[in-house]
N, C-alpha and C positions, 0 to 999 in steps of 0.2 A: 622454611617459610614459603619457598616457591612451590613445594609439593602441597602445602595446605591451600594456597591460593588456586593451584591447578585443580585440586580435588573439589574445592567449593565451586569453581567455574563449571566443571564437568557435572557436578550434582545439580546445579541450577539449569544447565542445558538439558540434562536427562529428564528432569521433572517437568519442564515445559513441553518436551517432545511427546510425553505420554499423558498429557493433561486431558485430552479429549478421547472419546471412544468412537469406534466405527459404527456403533448401533444407531439406528434411525431414532430420532426423537419421537416421543409419544405425544401426539396432539389430539386432544379430545374434540369431537365434533360439537359445534354449538347447538344448543337446544332451541328449536323453533316451535313456538306455540301459536296456533291459529286461534283467532278470536271466534267465538261462537256467533254464527249469523242468526238473525231472527227468522222465524218461519213465515213472516208476512209475504215473502216473495213467492212461496208455494201456493198461496191462495189466489194470486192474480190469474193464473192459467185457467182454473175452473170458472172463475168469474167472467173472464173474457169469452170462454166457450159458451157459457150460459147466455151472455149478451148476444152472441152471434146466432144462437139457436132461437132466442126470443125475437130477434130482428127478422129472421127468416120465417118464423111462424106468424109474425104480424103482417107480413106482406103477402 
């Protein structure tokens, strides 16, 4: 009976000792999605340039 208990205890201790591995865990990078910006911002620079040229031509 003592050998059976000893064998069970050693088996339980050995199974917990080798439960993990030394390999690094694989972690996937999160996917980042950018929202599409409107093209209205690109029109302000030419309009501002046109206003400056018009103001310079008027004076």
